[in-house]
C-alpha positions as CSV (number, residue, x, y, z in Angstrom):
1,M,76.6,104.2,125.0
2,N,77.7,101.5,127.5
3,P,80.7,102.6,129.7
4,L,83.8,101.8,127.6
5,A,87.3,100.7,128.2
6,V,89.8,100.2,125.4
7,V,92.7,97.7,125.1
8,V,95.3,98.3,122.4
9,L,97.5,95.3,121.7
10,A,101.1,96.4,121.0
11,A,103.3,93.7,122.5
12,G,104.5,92.0,119.4
13,A,108.2,91.8,118.4
14,G,107.6,93.3,115.0
15,T,110.6,91.5,113.5
16,R,109.5,92.1,109.9
17,M,110.2,95.8,110.4
18,R,113.9,94.9,110.8
19,S,114.3,97.8,113.2
20,S,115.6,98.6,116.7
21,R,112.5,100.8,117.1
22,H,109.2,99.3,118.4
23,K,106.9,98.7,115.5
24,V,104.0,101.0,116.7
25,L,106.5,103.9,117.0
26,H,107.2,103.9,113.3
27,E,105.7,107.1,111.8
28,V,103.1,107.4,109.1
29,A,101.7,110.8,108.0
30,G,103.8,112.5,110.7
31,A,102.8,110.5,113.8
32,P,103.5,107.0,115.2
33,L,101.2,104.2,114.2
34,L,99.9,103.9,117.7
35,E,99.1,107.6,117.9
36,H,96.8,107.3,114.9
37,V,94.9,104.4,116.6
38,L,94.6,106.4,119.9
39,R,93.3,109.4,118.0
40,A,90.5,107.2,116.5
41,V,89.6,106.2,120.0
42,D,89.6,109.6,121.6
43,P,86.1,110.7,120.4
44,L,84.6,107.6,122.0
45,A,85.6,109.1,125.4
46,P,86.6,105.7,127.1
47,R,87.1,105.6,130.8
48,R,90.5,104.1,130.3
49,V,92.8,103.0,127.5
50,V,95.2,100.2,128.3
51,V,98.1,99.6,125.9
52,V,99.6,96.1,126.2
53,I,103.3,96.2,125.7
54,G,106.1,93.6,125.7
55,H,109.0,93.7,123.3
56,L,110.8,97.1,123.5
57,G,107.9,98.3,125.8
58,E,109.9,101.0,127.5
59,Q,110.2,102.8,124.2
60,V,106.4,102.9,124.0
61,R,106.1,104.1,127.6
62,E,108.6,106.9,127.0
63,R,107.0,108.1,123.7
64,F,103.5,108.2,125.2
65,A,104.4,109.5,128.6
66,A,102.6,112.8,128.1
67,R,99.4,110.9,127.1
68,S,99.6,108.7,130.2
69,A,100.3,111.5,132.6
70,G,96.6,112.1,133.3
71,G,95.8,108.4,134.0
72,G,93.5,107.9,131.0
73,L,96.2,105.9,129.2
74,V,97.9,103.1,131.2
75,F,100.1,100.2,130.3
76,A,100.0,96.5,130.9
77,E,102.9,94.2,130.3
78,Q,102.9,90.9,128.4
79,R,106.1,89.3,129.7
80,E,105.7,86.1,127.5
81,L,104.5,86.6,124.0
82,L,101.9,83.7,124.0
83,G,99.4,85.2,121.5
84,T,96.7,87.8,121.3
85,G,94.3,86.1,123.7
86,H,97.1,86.0,126.3
87,A,97.9,89.7,125.6
88,L,94.3,90.7,126.3
89,A,94.3,88.8,129.5
90,Q,97.2,91.0,130.8
91,A,94.9,94.0,130.7
92,E,92.3,92.6,133.1
93,E,93.3,94.4,136.3
94,Q,93.7,97.7,134.6
95,V,90.4,97.5,132.7
96,L,88.3,96.2,135.6
97,A,89.6,99.0,137.9
98,A,87.8,101.5,135.7
99,F,84.4,99.9,136.6
100,A,82.4,99.6,139.8
101,P,81.8,96.0,141.0
102,G,78.8,94.6,139.2
103,E,78.7,97.4,136.6
104,R,78.2,96.6,133.0
105,G,80.6,97.8,130.4
106,T,82.2,97.2,127.0
107,V,85.8,96.3,126.3
108,L,86.9,97.5,122.8
109,V,90.0,95.7,121.7
110,L,92.3,97.1,118.9
111,V,95.6,96.5,117.4
112,G,98.3,99.2,117.6
113,D,99.7,98.8,114.1
114,A,96.5,99.5,112.1
115,P,96.3,103.3,111.8
116,L,93.6,103.6,109.2
117,V,90.6,102.6,111.3
118,T,88.2,105.6,111.9
119,S,86.3,106.8,114.9
120,E,83.1,106.3,113.0
121,T,83.8,102.7,112.4
122,L,84.8,102.1,116.0
123,R,81.6,103.8,117.1
124,R,79.5,101.5,114.8
125,L,81.3,98.5,116.3
126,V,80.5,99.6,119.9
127,D,76.9,100.5,119.0
128,A,76.3,97.2,117.3
129,H,77.7,95.4,120.4
130,G,75.1,97.0,122.6
131,E,75.0,96.7,126.4
132,G,74.4,93.0,127.0
133,P,76.9,90.0,127.0
134,G,78.4,88.8,123.8
135,M,81.1,89.5,121.3
136,T,81.2,91.7,118.2
137,L,84.0,91.8,115.6
138,L,85.0,94.0,112.7
139,T,85.3,92.3,109.3
140,A,86.3,93.5,105.8
141,T,86.3,92.0,102.3
142,V,89.8,92.6,100.9
143,P,91.3,91.9,97.5
144,D,94.3,90.0,99.0
145,P,93.4,88.1,102.3
146,A,96.8,86.4,102.5
147,G,98.0,86.1,106.1
148,L,94.7,87.2,107.6
149,G,92.1,85.2,109.5
150,R,89.1,84.2,107.4
151,I,85.5,84.7,108.4
152,V,83.5,81.5,108.1
153,R,79.8,82.1,108.0
154,A,76.9,79.6,108.6
155,A,74.1,79.1,106.2
156,D,72.0,81.8,107.9
157,G,74.9,84.3,107.4
158,A,75.9,84.3,111.1
159,V,79.6,84.2,111.9
160,E,80.4,80.6,112.6
161,R,84.2,80.8,113.3
162,V,87.4,82.6,112.4
163,V,90.1,80.5,110.9
164,E,93.7,81.8,111.1
165,H,95.6,81.7,107.9
166,K,98.1,79.0,109.1
167,D,95.2,76.8,110.2
168,A,93.1,77.3,107.1
169,G,92.3,74.6,104.4
170,P,91.9,75.3,100.7
171,A,88.1,76.2,101.0
172,E,88.8,78.6,103.8
173,L,91.8,80.2,102.1
174,A,89.5,81.1,99.2
175,I,87.4,83.3,101.5
176,A,87.9,87.0,101.0
177,E,86.1,88.2,104.1
178,V,88.7,88.6,106.9
179,N,88.9,89.4,110.6
180,G,90.0,93.0,111.1
181,G,91.5,92.4,114.5
182,F,89.0,94.8,116.2
183,Y,86.5,93.5,118.8
184,A,84.0,94.6,121.4
185,F,83.3,92.3,124.4
186,D,81.4,92.4,127.6
187,L,83.4,92.6,130.8
188,G,83.2,88.8,131.2
189,V,85.7,88.4,128.4
190,F,88.6,88.1,130.9
191,E,87.0,85.1,132.6
192,R,86.6,83.5,129.1
193,C,90.3,84.2,128.3
194,R,91.2,81.6,130.9
195,L,89.4,79.0,128.8
196,L,91.6,79.6,125.7
197,S,93.7,76.7,124.3
198,R,97.1,76.6,122.6
199,D,96.0,73.7,120.4
200,N,96.6,75.3,117.0
201,A,99.3,75.7,114.4
202,Q,101.2,78.4,116.3
203,G,100.7,77.0,119.8
204,E,99.3,80.4,120.9
205,L,96.3,81.6,122.7
206,Y,94.2,83.0,119.9
207,L,91.8,85.9,120.6
208,T,89.6,84.5,117.9
209,E,88.9,81.4,119.9
210,L,86.7,83.5,122.1
211,L,84.1,83.4,119.3
212,D,83.8,79.6,119.9
213,I,83.5,80.1,123.6
214,Y,80.8,82.7,123.3
215,R,78.8,80.6,120.9
216,A,79.1,77.5,123.1
217,E,77.6,79.6,125.9
218,G,74.7,80.6,123.7
219,L,75.8,84.2,123.7
220,P,75.5,86.5,120.6
221,V,78.4,86.9,118.2
222,R,77.9,89.8,115.8
223,A,79.9,91.1,112.9
224,V,80.2,94.7,111.6
225,A,81.7,95.5,108.2
226,A,84.4,98.2,108.0
227,A,83.4,101.2,105.9
228,S,86.4,100.5,103.7
229,P,88.8,97.5,103.4
230,E,91.7,99.9,104.0
231,E,90.6,100.4,107.6
232,V,91.9,97.0,108.6
233,L,95.3,97.3,106.9
234,A,98.2,96.8,109.4
235,A,101.8,97.8,108.9
236,N,104.0,94.7,109.5
237,D,106.9,95.7,107.4
238,R,108.3,98.7,105.6
239,A,106.4,98.1,102.4
240,E,103.1,98.0,104.3
241,L,104.2,101.0,106.3
242,A,104.5,102.9,103.0
243,V,101.0,101.8,101.9
244,V,99.3,103.0,105.1
245,D,101.4,106.2,105.0
246,R,100.1,106.9,101.5
247,A,96.5,106.2,102.4
248,L,96.7,108.5,105.5
249,R,98.2,111.3,103.5
250,D,95.6,110.9,100.7
251,R,92.9,111.0,103.4
252,A,94.4,114.2,104.9
253,R,94.8,115.9,101.5
254,R,91.2,115.1,100.6
255,A,90.0,116.6,103.9
256,W,91.9,119.8,103.2
257,L,90.5,120.0,99.6
258,L,87.0,119.6,101.0
259,A,87.7,122.4,103.5
260,G,88.4,124.9,100.8
261,V,92.1,124.5,100.0
262,T,93.2,124.4,96.4
263,M,96.1,122.0,95.5
264,V,97.6,122.0,92.0
265,A,98.7,118.4,91.5
266,P,97.6,117.3,95.0
267,E,99.4,114.0,94.8
268,T,102.7,115.9,94.9
269,V,101.9,118.0,98.0
270,F,103.3,116.8,101.3
271,L,101.5,118.0,104.5
272,G,102.8,117.4,108.0
273,D,100.5,116.2,110.7
274,A,100.4,119.5,112.6
275,V,100.0,121.8,109.6
276,R,97.0,124.1,109.6
277,L,95.5,125.7,106.5
278,A,92.8,128.3,106.1
279,R,90.3,128.4,103.2
280,D,91.2,129.7,99.8
281,V,94.8,128.8,100.3
282,T,96.6,127.6,97.1
283,L,99.4,125.1,97.2
284,H,101.3,124.6,94.0
285,P,103.0,121.3,92.9
286,G,105.8,119.9,95.1
287,V,105.0,122.0,98.2
288,H,106.2,120.5,101.5
289,L,104.6,122.0,104.6
290,L,106.2,120.5,107.8
291,G,106.1,121.0,111.6
292,A,103.6,123.5,112.9
293,T,103.4,125.5,109.7
294,T,100.2,127.6,109.3
295,V,98.9,129.2,106.1
296,G,96.4,132.0,106.3
297,E,93.3,132.7,104.2
298,G,94.0,133.4,100.5
299,A,97.7,132.8,100.7
300,S,99.6,131.0,98.0
301,V,102.7,128.8,98.4
302,G,104.7,128.5,95.2
303,P,106.0,125.3,93.5
304,Y,108.5,123.2,95.4
305,A,108.6,125.4,98.5
306,V,109.6,123.6,101.7
307,L,108.4,125.3,104.9
308,T,109.0,124.1,108.4
309,D,107.3,125.7,111.4
310,C,106.6,128.8,109.4
311,T,103.7,131.2,109.5
312,V,102.2,132.4,106.1
313,E,99.9,135.3,106.8
314,P,96.6,135.8,105.0
315,G,97.1,136.9,101.4
316,A,100.9,136.3,101.4
317,V,102.7,134.7,98.4
318,V,105.6,132.4,99.1
319,P,108.0,132.3,96.1
320,P,108.8,129.1,94.3
321,H,111.6,126.9,95.7
322,T,111.6,128.7,99.0
323,V,113.2,126.7,101.8
324,A,112.6,128.2,105.2
325,A,112.3,127.2,108.9
326,G,110.6,129.3,111.6
327,E,110.0,132.3,109.3
328,T,106.9,134.5,108.8
329,F,105.8,135.5,105.4
330,S,103.7,138.6,105.2
331,S,101.4,140.0,102.5
332,R,103.1,143.4,102.8
């Protein structure tokens, strides 16, 4: 795979959250939105990850100080919120410092509030992009495209342009295929960011205008479909936050079920992000496992038990309605 750098856009004000906390710090399935995005990136082993911050940026720096301590995660600041294209441009110095002069590389651009994207989908996006110049974007066909940029395709099926919702006419608003907000570019993208225009409904520098610029230069523009429409879901308000939280928890429960855990009424079981379960564990209805709780092989946790940072040894039985923190449950 071409050497890779990642830029995560997280500078927006997030006013629809109605919160004093930065939007990407709101938690879903036990971890901040941004943390889920970074976990999806980790298996790709990028040389550098740049998080572009602006509004309440110091909160993000502080929360991710441990991740940034080794230098693999750095921050760039967008002092004026002039759009996504302007946000990407702020990462130029940090990204190019990760490459030797004249070296080819890929820039993967993500949004920090869409935690459902998977490593597998990001790898397909990067692989489809290849090693040459050009642009590749992630698309999805969704049941409700309201508010999202529409993918307009040419007669031959190629992506012709992306039309933002506020700039779309009736025919474009009827399109269900949308721009996911995830892209792969060659390193020349920063030069092309200087060509972006603010001649649009929002008066901003749109990242999507890069598609027109690449096409005008005769360079390839590719599209990769997300494995599932849910992968492009972003959390812009508390209602959307609840939707992605539910999706992540459903995904986690399914993974544990496939790993050999039995859940009676799994939709009622609540599992924290750091919980670890062995095979042949049984979790009864209403169980909440929080913090760093571990449950050993063959153990059973009774209905409506709430365990925080507990250890359940192999074969142990936790009685119904137990509420405990930091305790060990033995089979003896």
